[in-house]
C-alpha positions as protocol buffer text, in pm:
chain_id: "A"
residue {
  index: 1
  type: UNK
  ca { x: 2523 y: -4330 z: 1836 }
}
residue {
  index: 2
  type: UNK
  ca { x: 2819 y: -4271 z: 2058 }
}
residue {
  index: 3
  type: UNK
  ca { x: 2900 y: -3928 z: 2198 }
}
residue {
  index: 4
  type: UNK
  ca { x: 3266 y: -3847 z: 2265 }
}
residue {
  index: 5
  type: UNK
  ca { x: 3325 y: -3525 z: 2457 }
}
residue {
  index: 6
  type: UNK
  ca { x: 3580 y: -3376 z: 2693 }
}
residue {
  index: 7
  type: UNK
  ca { x: 3535 y: -3350 z: 3067 }
}
residue {
  index: 8
  type: UNK
  ca { x: 3377 y: -3003 z: 3045 }
}
residue {
  index: 9
  type: UNK
  ca { x: 3056 y: -3182 z: 2945 }
}
residue {
  index: 10
  type: UNK
  ca { x: 3059 y: -3415 z: 3245 }
}
residue {
  index: 11
  type: UNK
  ca { x: 2762 y: -3301 z: 3450 }
}
residue {
  index: 12
  type: UNK
  ca { x: 2425 y: -3440 z: 3557 }
}
residue {
  index: 13
  type: UNK
  ca { x: 2227 y: -3242 z: 3301 }
}
residue {
  index: 14
  type: UNK
  ca { x: 2429 y: -3380 z: 3010 }
}
residue {
  index: 15
  type: UNK
  ca { x: 2433 y: -3729 z: 3163 }
}
residue {
  index: 16
  type: UNK
  ca { x: 2053 y: -3728 z: 3161 }
}
residue {
  index: 17
  type: UNK
  ca { x: 2042 y: -3616 z: 2796 }
}
residue {
  index: 18
  type: UNK
  ca { x: 2308 y: -3864 z: 2690 }
}
residue {
  index: 19
  type: UNK
  ca { x: 2183 y: -4147 z: 2910 }
}
residue {
  index: 20
  type: UNK
  ca { x: 1995 y: -4311 z: 2624 }
}
residue {
  index: 21
  type: UNK
  ca { x: 2298 y: -4292 z: 2397 }
}
residue {
  index: 22
  type: UNK
  ca { x: 2638 y: -4449 z: 2449 }
}
residue {
  index: 23
  type: UNK
  ca { x: 2796 y: -4173 z: 2659 }
}
residue {
  index: 24
  type: UNK
  ca { x: 3176 y: -4153 z: 2612 }
}
residue {
  index: 25
  type: UNK
  ca { x: 3244 y: -3827 z: 2798 }
}
residue {
  index: 26
  type: UNK
  ca { x: 3590 y: -3818 z: 2957 }
}
residue {
  index: 27
  type: UNK
  ca { x: 3605 y: -3879 z: 3330 }
}
residue {
  index: 28
  type: UNK
  ca { x: 3703 y: -3582 z: 3544 }
}
residue {
  index: 29
  type: UNK
  ca { x: 3917 y: -3589 z: 3857 }
}
residue {
  index: 30
  type: UNK
  ca { x: 3806 y: -3374 z: 4147 }
}
residue {
  index: 31
  type: UNK
  ca { x: 3991 y: -3238 z: 4449 }
}
residue {
  index: 32
  type: UNK
  ca { x: 4081 y: -3525 z: 4685 }
}
residue {
  index: 33
  type: UNK
  ca { x: 3919 y: -3770 z: 4440 }
}
residue {
  index: 34
  type: UNK
  ca { x: 4173 y: -3884 z: 4179 }
}
residue {
  index: 35
  type: UNK
  ca { x: 4077 y: -4098 z: 3883 }
}
residue {
  index: 36
  type: UNK
  ca { x: 4090 y: -4473 z: 3923 }
}
residue {
  index: 37
  type: UNK
  ca { x: 4313 y: -4680 z: 3696 }
}
residue {
  index: 38
  type: UNK
  ca { x: 4003 y: -4796 z: 3505 }
}
residue {
  index: 39
  type: UNK
  ca { x: 3890 y: -4436 z: 3448 }
}
residue {
  index: 40
  type: UNK
  ca { x: 4240 y: -4340 z: 3330 }
}
residue {
  index: 41
  type: UNK
  ca { x: 4238 y: -4629 z: 3083 }
}
residue {
  index: 42
  type: UNK
  ca { x: 3891 y: -4533 z: 2956 }
}
residue {
  index: 43
  type: UNK
  ca { x: 4002 y: -4170 z: 2914 }
}
residue {
  index: 44
  type: UNK
  ca { x: 4307 y: -4282 z: 2718 }
}
residue {
  index: 45
  type: UNK
  ca { x: 4094 y: -4492 z: 2481 }
}
residue {
  index: 46
  type: UNK
  ca { x: 3835 y: -4218 z: 2437 }
}
residue {
  index: 47
  type: UNK
  ca { x: 4101 y: -3953 z: 2381 }
}
residue {
  index: 48
  type: UNK
  ca { x: 4263 y: -4156 z: 2104 }
}
residue {
  index: 49
  type: UNK
  ca { x: 3933 y: -4150 z: 1913 }
}
residue {
  index: 50
  type: UNK
  ca { x: 3862 y: -3783 z: 1985 }
}
residue {
  index: 51
  type: UNK
  ca { x: 4213 y: -3691 z: 1868 }
}
residue {
  index: 52
  type: UNK
  ca { x: 4144 y: -3807 z: 1514 }
}
residue {
  index: 53
  type: UNK
  ca { x: 3822 y: -3607 z: 1489 }
}
residue {
  index: 54
  type: UNK
  ca { x: 3961 y: -3294 z: 1656 }
}
residue {
  index: 55
  type: UNK
  ca { x: 4271 y: -3297 z: 1434 }
}
residue {
  index: 56
  type: UNK
  ca { x: 4057 y: -3322 z: 1120 }
}
residue {
  index: 57
  type: UNK
  ca { x: 3826 y: -3038 z: 1223 }
}
residue {
  index: 58
  type: UNK
  ca { x: 4128 y: -2824 z: 1313 }
}
residue {
  index: 59
  type: UNK
  ca { x: 4281 y: -2889 z: 972 }
}
residue {
  index: 60
  type: UNK
  ca { x: 3956 y: -2807 z: 793 }
}
residue {
  index: 61
  type: UNK
  ca { x: 3920 y: -2485 z: 991 }
}
residue {
  index: 62
  type: UNK
  ca { x: 4279 y: -2370 z: 950 }
}
residue {
  index: 63
  type: UNK
  ca { x: 4355 y: -2468 z: 591 }
}
residue {
  index: 64
  type: UNK
  ca { x: 4015 y: -2476 z: 422 }
}
residue {
  index: 65
  type: UNK
  ca { x: 3838 y: -2181 z: 580 }
}
residue {
  index: 66
  type: UNK
  ca { x: 3572 y: -2362 z: 779 }
}
residue {
  index: 67
  type: UNK
  ca { x: 3630 y: -2136 z: 1079 }
}
residue {
  index: 68
  type: UNK
  ca { x: 3389 y: -1879 z: 935 }
}
residue {
  index: 69
  type: UNK
  ca { x: 3063 y: -1898 z: 747 }
}
residue {
  index: 70
  type: UNK
  ca { x: 3105 y: -1748 z: 400 }
}
residue {
  index: 71
  type: UNK
  ca { x: 2747 y: -1733 z: 281 }
}
residue {
  index: 72
  type: UNK
  ca { x: 2411 y: -1617 z: 407 }
}
residue {
  index: 73
  type: UNK
  ca { x: 2185 y: -1909 z: 480 }
}
residue {
  index: 74
  type: UNK
  ca { x: 2236 y: -2244 z: 641 }
}
residue {
  index: 75
  type: UNK
  ca { x: 2194 y: -2451 z: 324 }
}
residue {
  index: 76
  type: UNK
  ca { x: 2476 y: -2281 z: 130 }
}
residue {
  index: 77
  type: UNK
  ca { x: 2716 y: -2306 z: 422 }
}
residue {
  index: 78
  type: UNK
  ca { x: 2619 y: -2669 z: 476 }
}
residue {
  index: 79
  type: UNK
  ca { x: 2684 y: -2748 z: 109 }
}
residue {
  index: 80
  type: UNK
  ca { x: 3021 y: -2571 z: 124 }
}
residue {
  index: 81
  type: UNK
  ca { x: 3123 y: -2767 z: 434 }
}
residue {
  index: 82
  type: UNK
  ca { x: 3022 y: -3095 z: 270 }
}
residue {
  index: 83
  type: UNK
  ca { x: 3222 y: -3016 z: -45 }
}
residue {
  index: 84
  type: UNK
  ca { x: 3528 y: -2926 z: 161 }
}
residue {
  index: 85
  type: UNK
  ca { x: 3493 y: -3249 z: 362 }
}
residue {
  index: 86
  type: UNK
  ca { x: 3461 y: -3451 z: 41 }
}
residue {
  index: 87
  type: UNK
  ca { x: 3773 y: -3291 z: -106 }
}
residue {
  index: 88
  type: UNK
  ca { x: 3960 y: -3361 z: 219 }
}
residue {
  index: 89
  type: UNK
  ca { x: 3852 y: -3727 z: 207 }
}
residue {
  index: 90
  type: UNK
  ca { x: 3961 y: -3757 z: -158 }
}
residue {
  index: 91
  type: UNK
  ca { x: 4299 y: -3604 z: -79 }
}
residue {
  index: 92
  type: UNK
  ca { x: 4343 y: -3834 z: 221 }
}
residue {
  index: 93
  type: UNK
  ca { x: 4243 y: -4135 z: 11 }
}
residue {
  index: 94
  type: UNK
  ca { x: 4494 y: -4044 z: -260 }
}
residue {
  index: 95
  type: UNK
  ca { x: 4770 y: -4009 z: 0 }
}
residue {
  index: 96
  type: UNK
  ca { x: 4687 y: -4354 z: 138 }
}
residue {
  index: 97
  type: UNK
  ca { x: 4681 y: -4495 z: -216 }
}
residue {
  index: 98
  type: UNK
  ca { x: 5025 y: -4343 z: -290 }
}
residue {
  index: 99
  type: UNK
  ca { x: 5171 y: -4484 z: 31 }
}
residue {
  index: 100
  type: UNK
  ca { x: 5037 y: -4830 z: -45 }
}
residue {
  index: 101
  type: UNK
  ca { x: 5164 y: -4813 z: -401 }
}
residue {
  index: 102
  type: UNK
  ca { x: 5510 y: -4701 z: -293 }
}
residue {
  index: 103
  type: UNK
  ca { x: 5531 y: -4995 z: -54 }
}
residue {
  index: 104
  type: UNK
  ca { x: 5469 y: -5230 z: -344 }
}
residue {
  index: 105
  type: UNK
  ca { x: 5167 y: -5389 z: -181 }
}
residue {
  index: 106
  type: UNK
  ca { x: 4919 y: -5580 z: -391 }
}
residue {
  index: 107
  type: UNK
  ca { x: 4635 y: -5357 z: -263 }
}
residue {
  index: 108
  type: UNK
  ca { x: 4674 y: -5103 z: -545 }
}
residue {
  index: 109
  type: UNK
  ca { x: 4589 y: -5325 z: -841 }
}
């Protein structure tokens, strides 16, 4: 799979681990070595994908209590996180359905 990460993960150790996968870590500028136009464009594309994921995790943490583990044991907390994610996806799907329906599109038949 692809790994999207910010520039804090850009180092040789992580590059070796992620070398077999499709590494999408953001490029980092260093002193007296600015990013090239290609690197800036790649960072922009990668950031647009990371934004969607980061926003969703932030929402789940802030509004649905995923910032803290509520139960003892990994399995119960995993199940809770999956149920919260499913409810979030259902809510998002219903919002998309309502928007499509209000536009009068033929998608909602």
